[in-house]
C-alpha positions, 0 to 999 in steps of 0.5 A: 520517496515518490512525491504523490498529490495531497490526499483529501482532507489533509490539512495544509503543512504548518508547524512542528515540534523538536524531539524531546530533550529525553529521547534523541533521534535514532538515525540510521548506523554510521555509513548510511544505507549501506550502498556504496557499490553503487555510483555516487551522484556527481555534477547536476545532482538530481532535483526532487520531482514535482508532484503529479498533476491532476488527470486533465494534465497527464504527467510523464510516463515511464521511459519506454523508448529508446534513450533520447540525446542528454538534452531530452533525457528523462529527469531521474527521481530523488538522488543516490542515498547519501552516506551517514546522516549529521549528528542530531542538533541539541533539541529546541523548546517546543514552539506553540501549536500551530494549524496544523501542527507538526509532528514530534518523537516519541517520548520517554516519560514516565508512563509513556511505554507499557501502559495498563490495558484500556478497558474493553471496547463498548458492547454491541449497539454502542454508538460511535464517537460523533465526528466529522464524515468520511470523505466521498469518493469522486466520480460520476458513472454508470456500471458497464460490463468489462469483457476480457480480451483474448490475446490477439494473433500475431502479437508477440507473447500472445499479447493484444495489440497496445500502442505507446499512446496508451503509456501517456493516456494512462498515467494521467489517470493513475497520477492521482491514485495515491489519493485513494490508491488500490489495495493489492492482495494474494491468497493461496494455500501454505504447505501447512494449509493455512493462509499466505495472507500477505499483501503483495504491492503494499507490504503487509499488515500481516508480517512473518516473524515476531522475534529476532531469528538469531541469524546475526548480521544478515538476519533474515532466513533461508526457508523458502515459500511456495513460489518456485522458479519455473523452467522458463520464466518467460511470460504470455499475455493471458488476458486482457480486461478492457476499461469500463465506460466511464460518462460525464467526464468523471474518474471512478474508483475501481480500487480492490483485487485478490487472487486465489488458486482459481480466480483473479477477482477485480473491482470494476465500476459498481460491481466486482467481476471473477475472472478464470485466472489462466484464460480470463472468461468471466466465472462471476459478476457481483453487482453493486449499487455504488462504486467500491470506496474500500477493500480489504488487503486480506481473506479469510481461510476460506477466501472470503474478504469485505469492501466498503462501498456507496449505497448509490451511483454519484450524480452531478447533483449529489456527487457522493453518498457517503461510504456506508455499506459494508460487504462480505464477499465470497471469492470462491462462490462469487456472492455477496454474502451480507451487507451491514451498516453502522450508525451514530444516532439515525445518521449512517456512519460513512466508513474509511477503513475496513480490514479482516483478522482472523474471522473479524471484519473491523471498519473504523472512521472519525464517526465511529466503527465496529467489528463483525463476524463472518456471519454478520453479527456485530461483536463490538463496537469502539468505547465512545468518549469525548475525546477519542475515536478508532481512526481505523484498523490494521489486520492480517495476524493480528488486529491493531487499532489507531486510535486518536485521542485529543484536539486537533494540535493536541492529539495523541495517537494510540497504537493498540493491539486488541482481541478481534472477537471481544475488542479487549485492548491487549497492549498499547503504545502512546505516540508522542502528542503531535503526531496526527497520523499514522499507518499500520505497516505490519501487525506481527511483527507491529511496525507504524510508520509516521511522518515525524514533524513533517519532516519527509518533506515528499508527501510519502507519509514517512520519516520514521518507522516504529517496531513495537512489541506486541504483548507489552506495547513497549517500542522496540526500536525507531528507524529513521528512513529519510524521503530522499533516500528510501521510496516506500509511502503510506496513506495513513491520512485517509487510509490506516493500513495502506503502505506500498513499496515496502515489506515486513517478515523475518523480524525485518523491514524491507525497503528500496532506495530512491532511483539514482543514476546507473553505470549505463548512459541515461540509465537508473536503478535502486536497490533493496535494503533490510532493517533489522526490527529489533536494533533498527540497524541495517543488516548489510543486505542489499538486492540490486535492481540491475542497471536500467531496472528499479526494484520495489518488495511486493510481499513475503512468501515464507522467508523470501521476498517477492519484489517486482522490476520495473524494466527499461526501455527495452526489456519486460518487467520481472518478479524475482524471489530474494532469499531472506538470508543470502539475498540471492534474487531468482527470476520467476517471471519476465514480461514480453519485451514487445513495444506493445507490451511494454507500453501497457506495462508502463502504465501500471507502476508499483507506485499507482496501481495494484500488482498481484504474484502468485504460482507464476501468475501476475496481474496489473491492474488500475485503481481509478477509472475515467472518461476516454480522451476523444483524440485516441481510439487506442483500447485502455485496460483496466487489468492485464494478466500474464503467465509463465507456461 
């Protein structure tokens, strides 16, 4: 998996625990990832890439120029997935905990599963559990207006003038995006009038289907979604949003983007701007007192979403004011409906996480949290105890809490499905003590990711996925996803809900493999494979990226999977729909292959950017803004939109 820089406040690697004797690891099925169609690596097997450096040292951009001679060819990512894993070794006796501790496998000791529901959360007004404040956001900048640039005449595809130099510059900005990254969302109306609220780049916490569909080994479903292939998938540049001005050599978070049937909305520096999704003209602007820290992946049925932001602009004297402001945003009207705060004692709580389930807005942190309805009324707060707190929530079709209990080194995570209106615990799964962090990948079906025993080894936050029954709280199955084979990633250390390059639907987990050598000279490629969430086994389905392309899941569309294909040096990127039953690919959109467009697309990779697709529109945007180097006069872009005719 892609190796990012460590998130803020993440402790250094430490010791670990082996699997308990009564639960051997459940590895992938014999035969490995079932990728025998692609070539196995030969001499010179690629080594793991080093983590990206700070923005001052630009990381290498994706190859967007003709392939160089062998001595200069770009280094590939992790190698081609191997065959069947080695048989698990006999479990070792647990070592004494170290700081920080390692992680263990979930045990099957009596009482580990199906625990009785916990008491309801505290009533409104109860303080959250005191703890460490959430981390502040970096940066020192002042808000600047962002005016969309119309496609310039004379450029192929209608795009403005871009330059290859931009790919290097923007790569430096996004290299640290994994620290906080950006939520990516798409909302539109289904045929039944309900919201399609799945997260596009980060998989989803509102997956489709919670039981086996009965389709046997193939799995999935052939029921299509709303995205239909156009007569001509060739896309043009619709508009570009210039990068806002950043002062004092700082970096500012600009995380958050949403797509409705009329509007593309994007966070800027201390503002959110709504653009006409076809022409790019500004429809509305919502000014904020400080930068956006976090933004919900979900929206209500009437296109309202939630954000966390700072109460003032950072300064050199006070680089972080804490992320204490909760706001509900109306994406249709372009208005901030209300702002709320939470306190422990007389101190404002700095919040780490915000999400939406139904009409409930839930926020969490190490210092406490709570839930509001759309009117701004406090519904409930986590019940305060001496040793437990709600680290964060996953939203969408259901609301799931990651509740941390115990002290550091002796931590136990409780994965709780809770009633959004009352806070009452519906079901609970207790992970084995020693697993410090977990990410909510999907709430229905419930899927959680963790780096068990710190074994991923690549900073992705994932070694295993846990498929959990929402009703009983029992573990359905555990899926091993070795970092050297699969390219998804999660950020459960600081953001419970943020997972990327994966999707959940059809009671399946869809993962991309790591890049490996393609059939062409100097080419790289990969695949998407599916895992059954009831058995943990691969279904045998595989979607090939094609030589020179790499493919990443974005979101579900009914029973189909929407994916982005990052192109080789002489092509434009593509959006494809993958049928959930046959895994047949249908091209929905293909970007222009001109040098100017490819340079910008190269700087907005799915690993470090926000990608939204809906109804023939693709939007790609940054999650960080930083001061531009004085050595270049080329324009930088916060976002770019593409569309088919």
